[in-house]
N, C-alpha and C positions, 0 to 999 in steps of 0.2 A: 792340163789339171791345175786347178788353183790349190796352192799349198801354204800361201802366206796372205795376210791382209795387212796392208800398210796404211798408215793414217797420217794425214797432216794434223797439225795442232790448232793453230789460230784460225777460227772461223769453221773449224770442223768438229773438234772435241769440246772446245770452249770458245765463247764469242768474244775473244780478246780482240778480233778485229775491228769490232764496233769501238772497243775501248782505245785502240790505237788512233782510230779514225778521230775520235774526240780529243786526244792528246795532240795529234797534228794540228787540228783546228784550233785548240786554244793557244798552242805555241804561235800559230801564224797570226792570231788576233793580238797576241803579245808582242810579237815583232812589229806588227803595224795594223791597227785595226780600221784603218780608213778605206772604206769602197767595197767591203765585203765582210760576210758574217760567218760564224762558225758553220753554219749550215751549208754555205757555199763551199768551203773547204771539204767537209764531209762528202759532199756530192762529188767533188773532184777526186776525192780519195777512192771512188769506186773503180776509177780508170787504172789504179796502180796497186790494188789489193794483191797481196802475195809476192809483190817484188821486193828487192832488198831495200835496207834503210836509205842507202845513198841515191837509189832510183826514185824511191817515194820522195825524199826530201828535194832533189833537184828537180824533179817534175813540179812539185808544189811552189817551190821557190820561183820558178820561172812563170808559173800560170798566174801568181798572185803578185809578182814584181816585188819579191822580198830580199832579193840577193844584197842590195845594199844595205838594209835594214840588220840582215844577218851578218853582214861584214863587220858592221860596228860593234858587234857582241862577240867577235872572235877573241880579242885579247882577254877578256874577263873570264871566257870559258876555257881557254887555254887550247884552242884549236886552230888549225891552219887553214880551213876552207868554209865558206858560208854554209853549205849544206851540214857540215859536222856542227856548227853552231846551232843550226835549226834543230838538229836531232838531239843534241844535249838539253835544249830548253824543253822539247817535247818528252825526252826520257824523264825529266824530273816530275813532270805532270803525270805520266804513265806509271812510273814506279810508286808514286803516291796513291794512285788508284789501287795498285797491286797490294799495297801495304794492308789493305782491308780485305781479309779472306772471304768475307761475305759477298763482295763484288763479284769474285770470281764464282763463287758457288751460284750467285744469282745469274750468271752467264753460261753455266754449264750446259751443254747439248746433250740431254739425257738419252734420245733414242741412238745418237751416234755412240756414245759411251756403251749403251747396251749392245750394239753391234760388236764392239771390242771385246766385251764379255762373252758373247756368243761365239766369237771367233776362237777364243782361249778355250771355252768349254769343249768346242768341238775339235781341238787339237790343230788348229791351224797356228803357224808361226805368226807373231805379230811384231810390227815395226812402226816406228814414228820417223818421219822425215819432215822437219820443220825449218822454215827460214828464220825463226827467232834465234837468239843467240843462247849459248849453254845455260848461263846463269839463270836468265829468265825462264828458260824451260824447265830447269830443275825445280825452281821455285813454284811454278804453276802446277807442275805434276805432283810436288809434295803436298801443296795446300789441298789439292783435289783428290789426293790419295790414289793417283794413277801411275805413280813411279815404278810399282812392281808389275804391272801389266804388260810391258813390252820386253820382247826378247832382244831388240837392239833400238837405240835411239840415236838419231843423227841430227845436229843441229847446223846452223850457219857456220859455225866455228870449223866443222868437219869437211868443208868442200870449197873449192876455189870458185865455183860457179854456182850461182843461185838459181833458183826455177825462174824461167821456164826450162834451163838447162836440166837435162836428165840426171846429172852427176849424183844428187844425194839419193835418188831413188835406186839407182844402179849399185851405189854403194851399200845401201841396206839390204838390197838382195843378195850380194856377195856375203855379207856378215850373216845373214840368215841361211846361207848355203841352199838357196834356191835359184832357179832360172828367172829371168824377168817375165816370160810368159806364164810362169807359175804364180804370180802376184796379182792381187786385187787391190787397187788404190783407192781410197776414199778421200775425196777432195772437196773444196769448196770454191776455188777461184779459177780463172782461165789460165793463168800462169802454171798453177798446179797441174791442171789437167793436161796441158801441152808437156809438161815435164814427164808425166806418167805414160803418155802415149808415145813420146819419142823414145823413152825407155823399153817400149815393147810390151807394156803392162795392159791389163784390162783395167777399167777406171768406172766408178761410179761418182757423180758429183752432186752434193747436197747444197742447193743454193742458199744463199741469205740475202737479206734486203740490200747489202753491199754488192753481191756478186751476181745476183740474179739477172739482171739487165745484160751483164757482159756475157755471162755464161749462154743465155738464149740468143745472143746477136752472133756469138762466135761459131755456133753450130758445129762445136768440136766433137760432141757425142749424139748418137742417137737419142731421141726424146725419152726411149724406155730406160735409159741410163741416167737420166737427168730428174732429180728428186727435189721437188718444191716442198713438198710435205714430209718433214724428217720422220713421221710416224710410219711412213711407208719404206723407209730405209731397210730394215731386216728382210722384208719379204722380196724387195727388188735385189738384194745382195744374194739371197737364197736362189733366186732366179737365175742370176748370172753364173753363180757358181755351178747350179744344176746343168746350165747350158755348156760351160766350159768343161764341166768334168763328166758329160755324158759319152759313152763309148762311141766310137766311129762307127758309122754304118759300114 
């Protein structure tokens, strides 16, 4: 029986993944603009959506041959590794975007937020499990007036292992005092779906332009639980909950 609905944040409730992609792309071009464009980096970002900062940065540094350029920026940025230098450059760009509340409002996912409201109205426990760090999570939730809508929020700061490891989803379930098989997870990325499934939870994935190809090629979920049109999310979720909560024959 489904008793709790757990949400990812980036790419699920708000399209900050697209903003992150842009920030990584602009930072890469800032490091070395020869031989590739922002569009090339954004396309490569699709392969690492939902992974940790370190994993994303290291992958893109290698893909575009930016390690040497990042190394030269380490002293001025006060960091010890090339990937950290890359992250600091891209965070400055990303934080500048987040400084404009209208940008976040423009990237809100209304149908996904509507499911959050539906879950609360119907007495489901609600949780947030995101690979963003606590300071950014709090900022985004505050600006979008979402910070009072979760019974428990877990961020990257709270776990040792990021998605696709199930640690963060299992933590949220424990805090909500529900079993993993009593949770429905709403995700957008392959790594998030893997985390939910390994945790033993039901999952619906709402694809985005950044994640659709990876989700479809992964075949992690049956097609009926893959939502390309967000306006269908609530009806799909209601169907899954009805299926999971129906009495045994």
